[in-house]
C-alpha positions in Angstrom: -37.0 -32.4 -9.4 -33.7 -33.9 -10.4 -32.9 -31.1 -12.5 -33.5 -28.6 -9.7 -31.2 -30.6 -7.4 -28.5 -30.8 -10.0 -28.6 -26.9 -10.5 -28.5 -26.5 -6.7 -25.6 -28.8 -6.4 -23.7 -27.0 -9.2 -24.6 -23.6 -7.5 -23.3 -24.7 -4.2 -20.1 -26.0 -5.8 -19.5 -22.7 -7.6 -20.0 -20.8 -4.3 -17.4 -23.2 -2.5 -14.8 -22.8 -5.4 -15.4 -19.1 -5.4 -14.7 -18.8 -1.6 -11.6 -21.1 -1.7 -8.3 -19.4 -1.4 -5.9 -19.7 -4.4 -2.9 -21.9 -3.9 0.0 -20.0 -5.5 2.4 -22.9 -4.8 0.9 -25.3 -7.2 3.6 -26.1 -9.9 4.7 -28.8 -12.2 7.7 -29.5 -14.5 9.6 -26.3 -13.4 12.7 -28.0 -12.4 13.7 -29.7 -15.7 17.2 -29.5 -16.6 16.2 -28.1 -20.0 14.9 -24.8 -18.4 17.5 -22.3 -17.6 15.2 -19.6 -16.1 11.5 -18.7 -15.7 10.0 -15.2 -15.5 8.0 -14.6 -13.6 9.3 -17.1 -11.2 7.0 -19.7 -9.6 5.1 -18.3 -6.5 6.4 -14.7 -7.2 3.8 -12.5 -5.5 5.2 -9.0 -6.6 4.9 -9.1 -10.4 4.4 -6.0 -12.3 1.4 -5.5 -14.4 3.4 -5.0 -17.6 5.1 -8.1 -17.2 5.7 -10.7 -20.1 6.2 -14.5 -19.7 9.8 -15.4 -20.6 11.1 -19.1 -20.4 14.8 -19.7 -21.3 16.1 -23.0 -22.4 19.5 -24.4 -22.8 18.5 -26.3 -26.1 17.1 -25.2 -29.3 13.3 -25.8 -29.7 11.4 -27.0 -32.9 9.2 -24.4 -34.2 6.2 -26.8 -35.1 3.9 -26.2 -32.0 5.3 -23.1 -30.6 2.4 -20.8 -31.7 0.1 -22.8 -29.3 2.6 -23.8 -26.6 1.8 -21.1 -23.9 -1.4 -20.5 -22.2 -1.8 -17.8 -19.5 -4.9 -17.9 -17.4 -6.2 -15.5 -14.9 -7.3 -17.4 -11.8 -9.0 -14.5 -10.1 -8.5 -12.9 -6.8 -8.6 -14.0 -3.2 -11.7 -13.8 -1.0 -10.1 -10.9 0.8 -10.2 -8.7 -2.3 -13.9 -9.6 -2.8 -14.5 -8.5 0.7 -12.8 -5.2 0.1 -14.9 -4.6 -3.0 -18.0 -5.3 -0.8 -16.7 -2.8 1.8 -16.2 0.0 -0.9 -19.7 -0.8 -2.1 -21.2 -0.6 1.2 -19.5 2.9 1.8 -20.9 4.2 -1.4 -24.4 2.8 -0.6 -24.1 4.7 2.7 -23.3 7.9 0.8 -26.4 7.3 -1.3 -28.4 7.1 1.8 -26.9 10.4 3.2 -26.8 12.4 -0.1 -30.4 11.6 -1.2 -32.1 11.0 2.2 -34.9 13.4 1.3 -35.5 12.0 -2.2 -36.4 8.5 -2.4 -36.3 8.2 -6.3 -32.8 9.5 -6.5 -31.6 7.4 -3.5 -33.0 4.3 -5.3 -31.2 5.2 -8.5 -28.1 5.9 -6.9 -28.1 2.5 -5.1 -29.0 0.7 -8.3 -26.1 2.4 -10.1 -23.7 1.6 -7.3 -24.7 -2.1 -7.3 -24.4 -2.4 -11.0 -20.8 -0.8 -11.0 -19.6 -3.1 -8.3 -21.2 -6.2 -9.9 -19.3 -5.3 -13.0 -16.1 -4.7 -11.1 -16.3 -7.9 -9.2 -16.8 -9.9 -12.6 -14.2 -7.9 -14.4 -11.5 -8.2 -11.5 -12.1 -11.7 -10.0 -13.6 -14.0 -12.8 -11.2 -16.6 -14.1 -10.4 -16.3 -17.8 -7.7 -17.0 -20.5 -5.5 -14.1 -21.3 -5.0 -13.4 -25.1 -1.5 -12.5 -26.4 1.3 -13.3 -28.9 3.9 -16.0 -28.6 7.5 -15.5 -30.0 10.6 -17.6 -29.9 14.0 -15.8 -29.9 16.1 -18.4 -31.6 19.5 -16.7 -31.0 18.8 -16.7 -27.3 16.6 -19.7 -26.8 13.8 -17.7 -25.1 10.1 -18.5 -25.5 8.2 -15.4 -24.9 4.4 -14.5 -24.3 3.3 -10.9 -24.7 -0.1 -10.3 -23.3 -2.4 -8.0 -25.4 -2.9 -5.5 -22.5 -1.5 -5.0 -19.0 -2.3 -7.8 -16.5 -4.9 -7.0 -13.8 -4.0 -7.4 -10.1 -4.7 -11.0 -9.1 -3.4 -14.5 -9.6 -2.3 -16.2 -12.7 -1.3 -19.6 -14.0 1.2 -20.4 -16.8 0.9 -23.6 -18.7 3.5 -24.7 -21.3 3.2 -28.0 -23.2 3.7 -29.6 -26.6 7.3 -28.5 -27.1 10.3 -30.5 -28.4 13.9 -29.8 -28.7 15.7 -30.0 -32.1 17.1 -33.2 -31.1 13.5 -34.5 -30.9 13.4 -34.8 -27.1 9.9 -33.9 -25.6 9.8 -31.2 -22.8 7.3 -32.2 -20.0 4.5 -30.0 -19.4 5.4 -26.9 -17.3 2.8 -25.4 -15.0 3.1 -22.8 -12.2 1.5 -19.8 -10.6 2.3 -16.2 -9.6 0.5 -13.0 -8.5 0.5 -9.6 -10.1 0.3 -7.0 -7.3 1.2 -3.4 -6.6 4.8 -2.7 -5.7 5.5 -4.4 -2.4 4.8 -1.9 0.4 6.8 -2.1 3.6 5.2 0.6 5.7 2.5 3.2 5.5 2.9 6.6 7.5 0.5 9.3 8.2 2.0 12.8 7.9 0.5 14.0 11.2 1.4 12.5 14.4 -0.6 14.5 16.8 -3.7 16.4 15.4 -5.3 19.4 17.4 -8.4 20.9 15.9 -11.2 23.1 17.1 -14.9 22.1 16.4 -16.0 22.2 12.8 -12.2 22.8 11.8 -10.8 20.7 9.0 -7.4 19.5 7.9 -5.9 17.4 5.1 -4.5 13.8 5.9 -1.8 12.5 3.7 -0.7 8.8 3.8 2.7 7.9 2.4 3.8 4.4 1.4 7.4 3.2 1.6 8.1 0.5 -0.9 10.7 -2.3 -0.6 13.2 -0.4 -3.0 12.9 2.7 -0.6 10.7 4.9 -2.8 7.8 6.7 -1.3 4.3 7.6 -2.7 1.3 9.5 -1.6 -1.4 6.9 -1.5 -4.0 9.0 0.4 -7.2 8.0 -1.9 -9.2 4.9 -1.3 -7.9 4.3 2.2 -9.7 2.4 4.9 -9.8 4.7 7.9 -10.1 3.3 11.5 -11.6 5.8 13.8 -11.9 5.3 17.5 -15.0 7.4 17.8 -16.9 8.4 14.6 -19.0 10.9 16.5 -16.0 13.2 17.0 -14.3 13.2 13.6 -15.4 12.4 9.8 -13.0 11.8 6.9 -13.9 11.8 3.1 -12.5 9.9 0.3 -9.6 12.4 -0.2 -8.4 12.4 3.3 -10.2 15.5 4.6 -10.5 15.2 8.3 -13.3 17.3 10.0 -13.7 17.8 13.7 -17.3 17.4 14.7 -17.3 18.0 18.4 -15.1 18.3 21.5 -13.1 15.2 22.6 -10.3 13.0 21.9 -10.0 9.8 19.7 -7.3 7.6 17.9 -7.0 7.3 14.1 -5.3 4.8 11.9 -5.1 4.2 8.1 -5.3 0.7 6.5 -4.1 0.0 2.9 -3.7 -3.4 1.4 -3.3 -5.2 4.7 -0.8 -2.5 6.1 -1.8 -0.4 9.1 -0.3 2.9 10.1 0.6 3.9 13.6 -2.1 5.4 15.9 -2.5 9.1 15.5 -4.2 11.1 18.4 -6.7 13.6 17.4 -7.8 16.2 20.0 -10.8 18.4 19.4 -11.3 21.6 21.4 -14.2 24.1 21.6 -14.2 26.7 18.9 -12.1 29.7 20.1 -13.7 33.0 21.0 -12.3 36.0 19.2 -13.0 39.5 20.5 -11.7 42.5 18.7 -8.9 40.4 17.1 -7.9 38.8 20.4 -8.2 35.0 20.5 -9.2 33.7 23.9 -7.7 30.4 25.1 -10.2 27.9 26.3 -11.8 28.2 29.7 -9.6 26.1 32.1 -11.0 23.7 34.6 -11.0 25.7 37.9 -9.8 22.7 40.0 -6.8 22.0 37.7 -6.2 25.7 37.2 -6.0 26.5 41.0 -4.3 23.3 42.1 -0.8 24.9 41.2 0.6 28.3 41.7 1.1 28.9 37.8 -2.2 27.4 36.9 -3.0 26.7 33.1 -1.4 28.5 30.2 -2.3 26.6 27.1 -0.9 29.1 24.6 2.4 29.6 26.7 2.3 33.5 26.7 3.1 33.7 30.5 -0.4 34.7 31.3 -2.7 32.3 33.2 -5.6 31.5 30.9 -8.4 32.5 33.4 -6.8 35.8 33.7 -6.2 36.3 29.9 -9.9 35.5 29.4 -10.9 38.1 31.9 -8.7 40.8 30.6 -9.8 40.4 26.9 -13.4 40.2 27.8 -13.1 43.3 30.0 -10.8 45.6 28.0 -10.9 44.5 24.5 -14.6 45.5 24.4 -13.9 48.8 26.0 -15.4 51.9 24.0 -12.3 53.8 24.4 -8.7 52.5 23.8 -9.6 48.7 23.9 -6.3 47.5 22.3 -4.0 49.8 24.4 -5.7 48.7 27.7 -5.7 45.2 26.8 -2.0 45.2 25.9 -1.1 47.0 29.2 -3.3 44.8 31.4 -1.8 41.7 29.8 1.7 43.0 30.6 0.7 43.4 34.3 -0.6 39.9 34.4 2.5 38.6 32.9 4.6 40.6 35.5 2.4 39.2 38.4 2.8 35.7 37.2 6.7 36.2 37.5 6.1 37.4 41.1 4.0 34.4 42.0 6.6 32.2 40.4 9.6 34.0 42.1 8.5 36.4 44.9 11.9 38.0 45.3 13.4 41.6 44.7 14.5 40.5 41.2 10.9 40.3 40.1 10.3 44.0 40.9 11.5 45.0 37.4 8.6 43.3 35.8 6.0 45.1 37.8 7.9 48.4 37.3 8.0 48.0 33.6 4.2 47.4 33.4 3.7 50.4 35.7 6.1 52.7 33.7 4.3 51.7 30.5 0.8 52.5 31.9 2.0 55.9 33.1 3.9 56.6 29.7 0.4 56.3 28.2 -1.2 58.6 30.8 1.5 61.1 30.4 1.0 61.1 26.6 -2.9 61.4 26.7 -2.8 64.1 29.4 -0.1 66.2 28.3 -2.4 69.1 27.2 -4.9 68.9 30.2 -4.9 70.8 33.5 -4.0 69.1 36.7 -7.5 68.3 37.8 -8.5 67.0 34.5 -5.4 64.9 34.3 -6.1 63.2 37.5 -9.7 62.6 36.6 -8.7 61.1 33.2 -6.2 58.9 34.8 -8.8 57.6 37.4 -11.3 56.9 34.7 -8.9 54.8 32.6 -7.1 53.1 35.4 -6.1 49.7 34.4 -4.3 47.8 37.1 -7.2 48.2 39.7 -8.2 46.0 42.6 -10.6 43.9 40.3 -7.7 42.7 38.1 -5.4 42.1 41.2 -8.2 39.9 42.8 -8.4 37.9 39.6 -4.8 37.3 39.4 -4.2 36.5 43.1 -7.3 34.4 43.5 -6.1 31.7 45.9 -4.5 31.7 49.3 -1.1 30.2 47.9 -0.9 33.0 45.3 -1.8 35.7 47.9 0.9 34.2 50.1 3.4 34.6 47.3 2.5 38.3 46.9 3.0 38.8 50.5 6.4 37.1 50.3 7.2 39.5 47.5 6.1 42.6 49.5 8.2 41.3 52.4 11.2 41.0 50.1 10.8 44.6 49.0 10.3 45.8 52.7 12.8 48.3 53.9 14.5 48.7 50.7 15.3 52.2 49.0 14.4 52.2 45.2 15.0 54.8 42.6 12.2 55.7 40.4 12.5 55.2 36.6 11.3 57.2 33.5 7.9 56.6 31.9 9.0 55.3 28.5 7.8 53.3 25.6 10.8 51.1 26.1 9.0 49.7 29.1 6.3 48.4 27.2 6.1 44.7 25.9 3.7 45.9 23.1 4.5 49.1 21.2 1.4 51.1 22.1 2.4 54.0 20.0 1.7 52.0 16.8 -1.7 50.5 17.8 -3.4 53.8 16.6 -5.5 54.6 19.6 
């Protein structure tokens, strides 16, 4: 019973020591007059992994006990590093569940492998131990040096120096202090994208740049802790590939070694419809679209989105001349948007150009036809008809603007213009129809 109690007490003590934060400020004998400089310095928290221990004295040392004078001990890592290892382990375990969800045997093997790897990593990265190396005394410069056998791991170290004497037989008091080996001190981390817009199931590559204290930058995209506002909208893999899952908006941040990037807005829209090479803009909300004269024009091409969708769905599927009809109809819609915006005589040129472009195409196609056949062909392939006009001028306010435009033209005398390809916004001659 006593043995079990003793074991329990020792186990409890080990847990409490393991969870205790490492005090980097502990030092002893570092201010002795005989010491000129210490490297790394006490409490230094940005020591490189390839660092050597160097202590410079202002007096010559006796060589008797120099070979056993320096001891370098790895103290381990802080609790926060253990937590990060645990988080990484949990992420990998989750991947095991996802990857082998239909195969219990492989899932169990995967989980066992992950646990063993992280158990080894925790022991390897966080367990205290003495570091082996070579001790040298540079007599001509009075430097006592300790060269570790390999690069130091990230974490906390304690240097202990004792048993030294100067050549005049004065004893040097015990020297003991601590430092931390860490990655180069990062000042800021920045995501390359500031405003991400994707369609459903579309992907993009995120890159994270670290800016260090000395001004240099580095891509640190791997092994990032991503902070996602809504994980149902987007997913990110270990290499920073962001995939849009469904329509919506969310915020995204990257966290790396305690540094957090600015928030990035991610907007996901429905997958675009494509008809005969034309990409339709998203269907606008009718209330928002009809609340203003000019409505919604997401792609900024001068044509209202509801009208553009109507034209592409109607003309781009036409069995005869779909591309030509679509191009001319879009020009009419663009011209009428100008009229709605500015219902004056000046806007007449836009509608005239669209009309002359349409009749240039009629003239070209009916050049070898008789009068009756020419009229019938024109009627059959008429583009700017009442259905299109009603779609463009679909609210009272837009109709009022068109009435204002007609009033502005009323009583004027206007000279006709030639039907020419120069009136077309799109060169319909090269479309090949």
